[in-house]
C-alpha positions, 0 to 999 in steps of 0.5 A: 186614922190619917186617911183611907186607902184602898189598893188592888193587890194581885195573888203573886203566890199563884205565879209559877217560876219560868212560866209567869216570870223569870227574874225578880231581883231588884238592887237596893242601896246597902247601909255601907254604900249610904255611908260612903255616899255621905262621906264623899258628899261631905268631902266635896261639900255637895248639896244633898236632897231626898225624894220619894215616889208615890205608888211606886210599884204601879209605874213598872211596865210588864214585858211578860204575859200576866193575866188576873181574875177580875176583882170582886165586885167587878161585873162584865157582860161575858162571863169567864173574862180575865184581865191582861196586865200591861203594868205591874201591880202590888203583889206580883213577884216581878214588880220590884224588877219592873219598877227598877227597870223603869226608874233606871231607864229614866235616869239613863235617859238623863245621861246618868251612868249606872255603877257596876260596883253597886247597881243602886248608884248612878252618877253624871258628869257634864263638864263642871257639873257632877250629880250622884244618885242613890236608890232604895226602892222608892227613896232617892238621895240626890247629891251634886255640886250645882244647885241649879242642875239638881233642881232641873233634875228634880223637875225632870223626875217629877215629870216622869213620875209622881214625886214628892220632894222631901227637901234636904236629907234628914232621915233615911233608912231609919237613920237621922242625918244632921249636917255641919260645915264639914261632916254628917252626924248619924244617929237612930234616936227615933228608930230604936224607940220605935222598935222597942215600942212596936215589940211592946218592951218599953217597960222591960229591963235592959240587957247589957249584951245583945247575945251570949257566946254560942247561945244558939248553937245547941237549942233543943226547945220546941218549934214555934208554930206561928212565929213572928221571928221573921218580922222581929228580925227585919226590924234590926236590918237598918240598925247600924250599931256594930254590936247588933250585927251579932244578931244577924246569926238569928237569920239562920233559924228563920226557917224553923224557929224555936222558942229559944230563938224567940227569947234570944230575939227579945234579948236583942231588943232589950239590949237596944233599950 
């Protein structure tokens, strides 16, 4: 046990579309843009750092009217009272959108411009100073050609939110990042053993290929009543090996997974081993 942590979470599954919320989408960085970001930073010899936001989803401001029943143990003199939320809470369907809107407003207040090619990418050009920023929910990558400008921007973010400075970029979205004079080296030596250990296949026999040809086309096995298939497949999302992209076809069967799909997912894990 590292620490005790309590958090008030709202029942977002009780919200009704177009009544309690309209939009929920919030952009996040994809692995492709992360690779491009690192390539440009290496080519321009930019400094690159990483920052993290504490209690991310508690910062968003709500524009919609959302009410919440009082949490258990909270007593009021007048019965039947409810809470009107001014800020977002964990569990709300629109919380990610509220957070990204608050974060992007802070960036634009510092004269950053949002990219129309990828909305998670922001850049600022001020004379000879160039700064770029990539966002994945609460993880930020900051790169630029001026060390003093980067430090000023990091101080600005710390004044806006409760930030944690993680220093030079070393680990992002399951990828270990090491830098030489002219390039970045990426590997997942830590991420892959974590997947295998979490699934419980450390002692399993490795598989030579992740998936056979047309192995999922005609599956007549029984449906899984209580499946962990969605959780298992989510573990593969940030694996960058091209051969693992074949496992993306497993996403097609997450709505009605069968026992055969479960064994096919375990085979992908054994291939990682």
